C-alpha positions in Angstrom: -15.6 -2.6 1.5 -14.4 -1.8 -2.0 -10.8 -0.9 -2.9 -9.1 1.0 -5.6 -7.0 -1.1 -8.1 -3.8 -0.3 -9.9 -3.6 -0.1 -13.7 -0.3 -0.7 -15.4 0.5 0.9 -18.8 0.2 -2.4 -20.5 -3.3 -3.0 -18.9 -4.4 0.4 -20.1 -3.2 -0.4 -23.6 -4.7 -3.9 -23.4 -8.2 -2.6 -22.6 -8.0 -0.5 -25.9 -6.9 -3.7 -27.8 -3.4 -2.4 -28.4 -1.2 -4.6 -26.3 -2.2 -8.2 -25.4 1.2 -9.9 -25.2 3.1 -8.8 -22.1 6.6 -9.8 -23.3 6.1 -7.9 -26.6 4.7 -4.8 -24.9 7.5 -4.5 -22.3 10.2 -5.1 -24.9 8.9 -2.3 -27.0 8.2 0.0 -24.1 11.8 -0.5 -22.6 13.2 0.4 -26.1 11.0 3.6 -26.1 12.2 4.5 -22.6 15.8 4.1 -23.5 15.3 6.2 -26.7 13.7 9.0 -24.5 16.5 8.6 -22.0 13.8 8.5 -19.3 15.1 6.6 -16.2 11.8 7.4 -14.5 9.7 5.8 -17.3 12.2 2.8 -17.3 12.0 2.2 -13.6 8.3 2.4 -13.8 8.0 -0.2 -16.5 10.4 -2.5 -14.4 8.1 -2.0 -11.5 5.0 -2.7 -13.5 6.5 -5.8 -15.3 7.8 -7.2 -11.9 4.4 -6.8 -10.3 2.6 -8.6 -13.2 5.1 -11.4 -13.2 4.6 -11.9 -9.4 0.9 -12.3 -10.1 -0.1 -8.7 -9.0 0.0 -9.2 -5.2 -1.7 -6.5 -3.2 -2.6 -5.3 0.4 -6.2 -3.9 1.0 -5.5 -1.3 3.6 -8.6 -0.7 5.8 -9.4 2.8 6.9 -8.9 2.4 10.7 -5.3 1.3 10.5 -4.1 4.0 8.0 -3.7 6.8 10.6 -2.2 4.3 13.1 0.6 3.6 10.5 1.2 7.1 9.2 1.7 8.5 12.8 4.5 6.1 13.7 7.9 7.6 14.4 10.2 5.3 12.3 13.5 6.2 13.9 15.3 3.1 12.6 17.9 2.4 9.8 16.3 2.7 6.4 18.1 -0.4 5.3 15.8 -2.5 7.4 12.8 -1.6 5.3 12.5 -4.7 3.2 9.6 -5.5 0.7 7.8 -8.8 1.5 7.9 -9.6 -2.2 9.5 -8.3 -5.3 6.6 -5.9 -6.1 3.6 -5.0 -4.1 0.4 -2.9 -4.6 -1.1 -0.9 -1.7 -4.8 -0.5 -2.3 -6.8 2.2 -0.3 -10.5 2.1 0.3 -13.1 3.9 -2.0 -15.1 4.6 1.2 -13.8 6.4 4.2 -10.4 6.9 2.7 -8.2 8.8 5.1 -5.7 9.9 2.3 -7.6 12.7 0.4 -6.8 16.1 -0.7 -8.2 19.1 -2.9 -6.5 20.4 -6.0 -7.9 23.1 -8.3 -11.3 22.9 -6.5 -11.7 19.1 -7.0 -11.4 16.3 -4.5 -8.9 13.6 -5.0 -8.1 10.2 -3.3 -4.7 8.5 -2.9 -6.1 5.3 -4.6 -3.2 3.0 -4.7 0.6 2.7 -4.7 2.9 0.4 -6.4 6.2 -0.6 -4.7 9.3 -2.3 -6.0 13.1 -2.4 -5.4 15.3 -0.1 -7.5 19.0 0.7 -7.8 20.1 -2.8 -7.0 18.3 -2.7 -3.6 19.5 0.8 -2.6 15.9 2.1 -2.8 12.3 1.7 -3.2 10.3 3.0 -6.1 6.7 4.2 -5.1 4.2 5.0 -7.8 1.2 6.9 -6.4 -2.1 6.8 -8.2 -4.5 9.6 -7.7 -6.7 8.9 -10.8 -4.9 11.2 -13.1 -4.9 10.2 -16.8 -3.7 11.5 -20.1 -5.6 10.8 -23.4 -3.4 9.1 -25.9 -5.9 9.2 -28.7 -7.7 5.8 -28.7 -7.2 5.3 -24.9 -6.3 6.8 -21.6 -3.0 6.2 -20.0 -2.6 6.6 -16.1 -0.1 9.2 -14.8 1.4 8.5 -11.4 3.1 10.7 -8.8 6.3 9.0 -7.9 9.0 9.0 -5.2 12.2 7.1 -4.7 12.8 6.1 -1.2 16.6 5.9 -0.5 17.6 2.9 1.7 21.1 2.6 3.0 22.8 1.8 6.3 23.4 4.8 8.5 20.4 6.7 7.1 17.2 6.5 9.2 13.7 6.1 7.7 12.9 9.6 9.2 16.0 11.1 7.5 15.0 9.5 4.2 11.5 10.9 4.5 12.8 14.3 5.2 15.0 14.3 2.2 12.4 13.0 -0.3 12.2 16.2 -2.0 10.0 17.0 -5.1 9.8 14.8 -8.1 10.7 16.4 -11.5 7.1 16.3 -12.5 5.7 17.6 -9.1 4.5 20.9 -10.6 2.8 19.2 -13.6 -0.7 18.1 -13.6 -2.5 17.2 -10.4 -0.3 18.4 -7.6 -0.4 16.2 -4.4 0.5 17.9 -1.2 4.0 17.1 -0.1 3.0 16.2 3.4 0.5 13.8 2.0 3.2 12.2 -0.2 5.3 11.8 3.0 2.3 10.1 4.7 2.1 7.7 1.7 5.7 6.8 1.8 5.5 6.5 5.6 2.5 4.1 5.2 4.5 2.0 2.8 7.5 1.7 5.0 5.2 0.8 8.0 3.5 -1.9 6.0 6.9 -3.4 5.2 7.5 -3.9 8.9 4.3 -5.5 9.8 4.5 -8.5 12.0 2.6 -11.4 10.6 -0.2 -11.2 13.1 -3.6 -12.6 11.8 -5.5 -9.9 13.9 -3.8 -7.3 11.6 -3.1 -9.1 8.3 -5.0 -11.9 6.7 -5.3 -13.5 3.2 -8.0 -12.1 0.9 -10.0 -15.0 -0.4 -12.8 -15.2 -2.9 -15.9 -13.4 -1.8 -18.0 -16.7 -1.9 -15.4 -18.4 0.3 -14.9 -15.6 2.9 -17.3 -16.9 5.6 -16.0 -20.5 5.2 -12.5 -19.2 5.5 -13.4 -17.1 8.6 -14.8 -20.2 10.3 -12.2 -22.7 9.3 -9.0 -20.8 8.4 -8.4 -23.6 5.8 -5.5 -22.9 3.5 -7.4 -24.6 0.6 -9.4 -21.2 0.3 -6.3 -19.3 0.0 -4.8 -21.6 -2.6 -8.1 -21.5 -4.5 -8.0 -17.6 -4.6 -4.3 -17.8 -5.9 -5.3 -20.2 -8.6 -7.9 -17.6 -9.7 -5.3 -14.9 -9.8 -6.3 -13.3 -6.5 -3.1 -12.9 -4.5 -3.9 -10.5 -1.7 -4.1 -9.6 1.9 -6.4 -7.5 4.0 -4.6 -5.2 6.5 -6.5 -3.9 9.5 -9.9 -5.3 8.6 -10.6 -6.4 12.2 -9.3 -3.3 13.9 -12.3 -1.2 15.1 -12.5 1.8 17.3 -15.6 2.0 19.5 -16.5 5.1 21.8 -16.1 3.2 25.1 -12.7 1.8 24.1 -9.3 3.4 24.3 -8.1 3.5 20.6 -6.0 0.4 19.7 -2.7 1.5 18.2 0.4 0.2 16.4 3.8 0.1 17.9 7.3 -0.4 16.7 9.2 -3.1 18.7 12.5 -4.8 18.4 12.5 -8.6 18.1 14.8 -11.5 17.4 18.3 -12.2 18.6 19.8 -9.2 20.2 16.5 -7.3 19.5 17.9 -6.4 15.9 14.7 -7.0 13.9 12.1 -4.2 13.9 8.5 -5.2 13.7 5.2 -3.2 13.9 2.7 -5.0 16.1 -0.8 -4.1 17.5 -1.4 -2.8 20.9 -5.0 -3.8 21.7 -7.6 -1.3 22.9 -8.9 -1.3 26.4 -12.1 -0.2 28.0 -12.1 3.3 29.3 -13.7 3.8 32.8 -14.7 0.1 32.9 -16.6 0.7 36.2 -19.1 3.1 34.4 -19.5 0.8 31.4 -20.4 -2.0 33.7 -23.2 0.1 35.4 -25.0 0.6 32.0 -27.8 -2.0 31.9 -27.4 -4.4 28.9 -30.9 -5.7 28.9 -34.3 -6.0 30.7 -35.2 -8.4 33.6 -31.7 -8.1 35.2 
């Protein structure tokens, strides 16, 4: 399955031969953001720079698990939502993508989201890519829909989601439905709570090594992928829904000492009407 990728401003400029040196680009871009007095642009540049410095880690989120994570009731303290790394890209599938919408008679996908810490840990910045770009003369610059997720003790995730409000550019360009934006932020929060269960989340290795890694689980294939600049994980790749199975789902549970650590874990599917399934012949000569 193919997944959308996230393009930073520097990468967009680099493709046009404008910005090859990352340090030089971000130094100039930060100066421009300060001159424009644009905290939004400044935070975006910070997020993009942190992600590039972290070697652009990503989660490929497979179609089957998306609705399981966006339906969860996250009635827990928003301060418990912690990124597993300084910055993280959430990549959605190009096929069977559950997060789609129509605007101005045209179909759009939620392609990817870039997450990072902001406001000294008091919130998360979420840049949402729907494929919108603006032509800057010689090249196209991506335009993102953004939301800042407040995170503080005493404020639940659900309260933070309810208070997201509209961004200052919400009525400009492609307009993403607010309920879909809430689903996007809920998905990001749920992914931050995932239990490290190999049936749900697994390293994404080089395509030529995938079968070997499947059979051996050898860390050398993960290390090899990282050396090649591929630092990612597949989320929900093995979660399937078959007609004769009760749908598997994700559940929020409390773990650790005093049950103080929230984790999202899989609840496996089960056969519905097993006695009927067992009566169906599986072959000839039986």
